[in-house]
C-alpha positions in Angstrom: 358.5 68.4 -55.5 360.8 67.4 -52.5 361.2 69.9 -49.7 364.4 70.0 -47.6 364.6 72.2 -44.5 368.2 72.7 -43.4 370.9 75.1 -42.2 374.4 76.1 -42.9 377.3 77.4 -40.7 381.0 78.1 -40.8 381.7 74.7 -39.2 380.6 71.2 -40.2 377.6 70.7 -37.9 375.2 71.1 -40.8 376.5 68.2 -42.9 374.9 65.2 -41.2 371.6 67.1 -40.9 371.6 67.9 -44.6 372.4 64.4 -45.6 369.5 63.1 -43.4 367.1 65.6 -44.9 367.9 64.2 -48.4 367.6 60.6 -47.1 371.3 60.1 -47.8 374.5 59.6 -45.8 377.9 61.0 -45.3 380.9 59.0 -46.6 384.2 60.7 -45.9 383.9 64.2 -47.4 381.0 63.2 -49.7 377.3 63.7 -49.1 375.7 60.7 -50.8 372.1 61.5 -52.1 369.7 58.9 -53.5 369.8 58.9 -57.3 366.1 59.4 -57.7 366.7 62.9 -56.4 370.0 63.8 -58.1 373.1 62.3 -59.8 376.5 63.8 -59.3 378.7 65.0 -56.5 378.3 66.9 -53.2 381.6 67.4 -51.3 382.5 69.5 -48.2 385.8 70.5 -46.8 387.1 72.6 -43.9 389.6 74.9 -45.7 390.8 76.8 -42.6 389.6 77.8 -39.2 386.1 79.3 -39.7 386.0 78.6 -43.5 384.0 75.8 -45.0 383.7 74.9 -48.7 380.7 73.0 -50.2 381.2 71.8 -53.7 378.1 70.8 -55.8 378.1 69.3 -59.3 374.8 67.6 -59.9 371.8 67.0 -62.2 368.4 67.1 -60.5 366.0 64.3 -61.1 363.2 66.0 -59.0 362.1 69.5 -58.4 363.6 70.6 -55.1 362.7 73.3 -52.6 365.5 73.9 -50.1 364.5 76.0 -47.1 367.5 77.5 -45.3 366.9 78.6 -41.7 370.3 79.1 -39.9 370.5 78.8 -36.2 373.9 80.5 -35.9 374.0 83.9 -37.8 377.7 84.5 -37.2 378.8 83.7 -40.7 378.4 84.8 -44.3 377.7 82.6 -47.3 379.2 83.2 -50.7 377.2 81.2 -53.2 378.9 80.9 -56.6 376.2 79.3 -58.7 376.6 78.2 -62.4 373.2 76.4 -62.8 372.1 75.6 -66.3 368.3 75.4 -66.1 366.0 77.2 -63.7 367.0 78.1 -60.1 365.5 80.7 -57.9 366.5 82.1 -54.5 363.5 83.5 -52.6 362.4 84.9 -49.3 359.2 86.0 -47.7 358.2 88.3 -50.5 360.8 88.0 -53.3 362.2 85.6 -55.9 365.5 86.0 -57.7 367.0 84.0 -60.6 370.4 82.7 -59.9 371.9 80.9 -62.9 375.1 80.7 -64.9 374.1 83.7 -67.1 372.3 85.8 -64.6 373.1 86.8 -61.0 375.5 84.0 -60.3 377.0 85.3 -57.0 374.9 85.7 -53.9 376.5 86.9 -50.7 374.0 86.3 -47.9 374.3 87.0 -44.2 373.7 84.0 -41.9 371.0 86.1 -40.2 368.8 86.0 -43.3 366.5 83.1 -44.2 366.2 82.0 -47.8 364.5 79.5 -50.0 366.1 77.9 -53.0 364.1 76.2 -55.7 365.5 74.3 -58.7 363.6 72.5 -61.4 363.9 68.8 -62.5 366.6 68.5 -65.2 368.6 71.5 -64.1 372.3 71.0 -63.9 374.1 72.8 -61.1 377.8 73.5 -60.6 378.2 75.6 -57.5 380.7 76.4 -54.8 379.4 77.6 -51.5 381.8 79.2 -49.1 380.8 79.7 -45.5 383.1 82.1 -43.5 382.8 83.2 -39.9 382.3 87.0 -39.7 385.3 87.6 -37.5 387.5 85.6 -39.9 386.7 88.1 -42.7 388.6 90.8 -40.9 391.7 88.7 -40.2 391.6 87.3 -43.8 391.6 90.8 -45.3 394.5 91.9 -43.1 396.5 88.7 -43.9 396.0 89.3 -47.7 396.8 93.1 -47.5 393.2 94.1 -48.5 392.2 97.4 -47.0 388.5 97.4 -46.1 387.5 100.7 -44.3 385.3 100.2 -41.2 385.8 96.4 -41.4 384.9 96.1 -37.7 381.6 97.8 -38.4 381.0 95.7 -41.5 381.1 92.4 -39.6 379.2 93.8 -36.6 375.7 92.2 -36.8 374.2 95.1 -34.7 375.4 97.6 -37.2 375.4 95.9 -40.6 373.8 93.1 -42.6 376.1 91.6 -45.3 374.1 91.0 -48.4 374.7 91.3 -52.1 373.3 89.9 -55.3 375.9 90.2 -58.0 377.7 88.7 -61.0 381.0 87.0 -60.3 384.1 88.5 -62.0 385.7 87.0 -65.0 388.6 85.9 -62.9 386.3 84.1 -60.5 384.5 82.4 -63.4 387.8 81.0 -64.8 389.0 80.0 -61.3 385.8 77.9 -60.9 386.1 76.5 -64.4 389.6 75.3 -63.6 388.4 73.7 -60.4 385.8 71.7 -62.2 388.5 70.0 -64.3 390.1 68.5 -61.2 388.9 65.0 -60.1 387.0 65.4 -56.8 388.4 63.8 -53.7 391.8 63.1 -52.2 394.6 65.4 -51.0 395.4 67.0 -54.4 391.8 68.1 -54.9 391.6 69.2 -51.2 394.6 71.4 -51.8 393.2 72.8 -55.0 389.8 73.4 -53.4 391.4 75.2 -50.5 393.4 77.4 -52.8 390.3 78.2 -54.9 388.4 79.2 -51.9 391.1 81.6 -50.7 391.4 83.1 -54.2 387.6 83.6 -54.5 387.3 85.3 -51.1 390.3 87.6 -51.8 388.9 88.5 -55.3 385.6 89.4 -53.8 387.0 91.4 -50.9 389.3 93.3 -53.3 386.3 94.1 -55.5 384.1 95.5 -52.8 387.1 97.4 -51.3 387.1 99.6 -54.4 383.5 100.8 -53.7 381.9 102.6 -50.9 380.5 100.0 -48.5 377.2 101.0 -46.9 376.9 100.1 -43.3 373.4 99.4 -42.3 371.2 96.5 -41.2 368.7 95.0 -43.7 365.6 93.1 -42.7 363.7 90.6 -44.8 361.1 93.1 -45.9 363.6 95.7 -47.1 365.5 92.9 -49.0 362.3 91.7 -50.6 361.4 95.3 -51.6 364.7 96.1 -53.3 364.8 92.8 -55.1 361.2 93.5 -56.4 362.5 96.8 -57.7 365.4 95.1 -59.4 363.0 92.7 -61.1 360.8 95.6 -62.1 363.8 97.3 -63.8 364.8 94.1 -65.5 361.2 93.6 -66.8 361.4 97.2 -68.3 365.0 97.0 -69.5 364.0 98.0 -73.0 362.3 101.2 -71.8 363.9 104.5 -70.5 365.0 104.6 -66.9 362.2 105.6 -64.6 363.0 108.4 -62.1 364.4 107.7 -58.7 361.3 109.4 -57.3 359.1 106.9 -59.1 361.1 103.9 -57.9 361.3 105.1 -54.3 357.5 105.6 -54.3 357.0 102.1 -55.7 359.2 100.8 -52.9 357.3 102.9 -50.3 360.6 104.4 -49.1 362.2 107.8 -49.0 364.5 108.5 -51.9 367.6 108.5 -49.6 366.7 105.2 -48.0 365.9 103.6 -51.4 369.1 104.7 -53.0 371.2 103.6 -50.0 369.5 100.1 -49.7 369.6 99.6 -53.5 373.4 100.4 -53.6 374.1 98.2 -50.6 372.3 95.1 -52.0 373.3 95.4 -55.7 376.6 97.2 -55.4 375.4 99.9 -57.8 373.1 102.9 -58.0 369.7 102.2 -59.7 370.8 104.1 -62.8 374.1 102.2 -63.1 372.3 98.9 -62.5 369.8 99.7 -65.2 372.4 100.8 -67.8 374.7 97.8 -67.1 371.9 95.3 -67.7 370.7 97.2 -70.8 374.2 97.0 -72.2 374.5 93.3 -71.3 371.2 92.7 -73.2 372.6 94.7 -76.1 375.7 92.4 -76.1 373.5 89.3 -76.2 371.5 90.7 -79.1 374.6 91.4 -81.0 375.9 87.9 -80.4 372.6 86.5 -81.7 373.2 88.3 -85.0 369.4 88.8 -85.6 369.4 92.6 -85.4 371.6 95.4 -86.7 373.4 97.8 -84.4 370.9 100.5 -85.3 367.9 98.2 -84.6 369.3 97.2 -81.2 369.9 100.9 -80.3 366.3 101.6 -81.3 364.9 98.5 -79.5 366.6 99.4 -76.2 365.6 103.1 -76.4 369.1 104.6 -76.7 368.8 108.3 -77.8 370.8 107.5 -81.0 373.4 105.2 -82.4 376.3 107.3 -81.3 375.2 107.3 -77.7 374.7 103.6 -77.8 378.2 103.1 -79.3 379.8 105.3 -76.7 378.1 103.6 -73.7 378.9 100.1 -75.2 382.6 101.0 -75.6 382.7 102.6 -72.1 381.4 99.3 -70.6 383.0 96.6 -72.8 386.2 98.4 -74.0 385.4 98.2 -77.7 382.7 99.8 -79.9 379.8 97.6 -81.1 381.0 97.5 -84.7 384.4 96.1 -83.6 382.6 93.6 -81.3 380.5 92.3 -84.2 383.5 91.9 -86.4 385.3 89.9 -83.7 382.3 87.6 -83.4 
């Protein structure tokens, strides 16, 4: 396994350092990496003042461990990651799968340190966007996006910006369209800049519809909440445990646990659990190995009617209709 220790920022001071760590070089806007480590493309672009895009479309020939330790915390990284294979974001006491079909959008404050491990043979298509915190406020205003308390959101003394999420369908299709454009040159640069602006706007509009929790998050709190998420995912076929039980497992008060969980995931523990249970149900229906009744029983829904109502509420159609449309 090859280990790379590096940093990012909302300017281009990280590019040469990253290339050197890989044993590669910078040519124009491309970061050239030795082919015994990876094949494919790494491309960077300054899209606007305080906004940097980092485009990755590669296949790994070695297992990599990338250690991110930022020296300048005054930025936020939006990591859209469509890896096919095995990739894990981790910190001091947590590990989190980030692949095409799992949590493929990570929003991580520059003040937080992370590790990223990806296995040999994995294919990654990702777009990383680094935006200076003060630019987020002006970007929202320019795009007529109302974010309550935006001055507090971007204040590092009051708030840590962090979220592990799934990208919206719109964002997924925007990235899919970007991938079809030949990388390099003025046309691609224009397309990439437009994509970055659309993705930032989409995300800010999404979070503007929810209550934003203003609070700082340390590495230990982040690790604890992610461990609880993993616990819920491991027990997704069971009934939801109580908030009291989860808070006790996290060694937190119930109020602190609920607040931190909602901040990091964007949902309450109950909603997080149900949404993932329904996503698993959808995957099982698509596999066509079990009947609707068997899936409802397997996932511990009270009865078929309750399963059907929750499925329709989340996906817009009942499971019977979904199966027919398959």
